[in-house]
N, C-alpha and C positions, 0 to 999 in steps of 0.2 A: 173807508171813507164817508164823511157826513151825509151829502148830495155829490150830484154831479150832475151837471145839464149835457153832456153826452154820454152816448151808453158807457160805462165802463164794465168790465172785468171783474167774478168777485169774488173771493177763494169759496172752494167747497171741500169738505171733508176728502181724502184722499178715494176712497172705497165709492162717494156718491154721486151720479149723473144725473141730469134732472133732461125728465121724457117731454115736460109742458112746462109754460110763464107764460105768467101775465103781469100789468104792470099797469098799477093803478094815478089818483093822480103826483100819489109822492109814495107811495109804496109799494111793495112788488112784492111778487109769491111764486111759488113753483110748483111744482109735480118731481118727488125723484124716482128712481128706477126703483128700490125698494118702497113704494109706495106710502112716501112723508110728506105734510103739505110742509112747506118751508114758508117763511114770512118775512118781509125785512122791510127798513125803510123808517118812514112817520109814520107813529101811533098814537098820536095825543089823542084820539078818538075810539081808540080800543080798537080799530080794525086790524089790525096784525094778527089778532088773537092769543094773546101771551097772559091773559089774565092783568094787562096792567094797562096803562096808556103812559109807556117810556118809548121812545122811538126805540130801533135796534139795526146797527148798519152793518149785521152779517147775516144771513140766511141763518133762521132760528126752526126746528120744529112746534109745530101747531099743535096740542094733544087731543085726542079725535076720544070721545068718551065712548064707553062700552055700553051697548046694547043688546042686551039676554046671552052676558059675556063674550061676547066678540066684537072686536074691534072694525071697526071699517074700514076702506080706503078709500083717498080720494081721487077720480076718473076724471074731472074737471072744474076750471077754476076761470074764475071771472072779476076784474077790481074794478070799483067807481073812486069816483074823488076820496072819502071815506068810508069805505067800505069795502067787502072779503067775500066771496060768495065763491063757497064749493060744492060741488055732488058728491055724496057718500054712498061709497056701495056696500050693501052690509048684507047678505042671504038671510041673517031674523029682521028686518025690519018689515 
């Protein structure tokens, strides 16, 4: 779906379940049970975190950088009109 004015169920891969979700101005984000950050929606300000300013209408994982050879995992998410904020937990921070 390109956009919807009402809540719409979206397709996820079979083994993915969502433990947290947040909605912004025209984009959304979720944390999966396997500790992946997924984003989708309008991306023209780069708020999806996909290293591009293209929109994406299905959930896509966001690459979380390594710190001291350990990849952190998202614990909380918050979205605004054109931004996405996530709290990353990593024991090496």
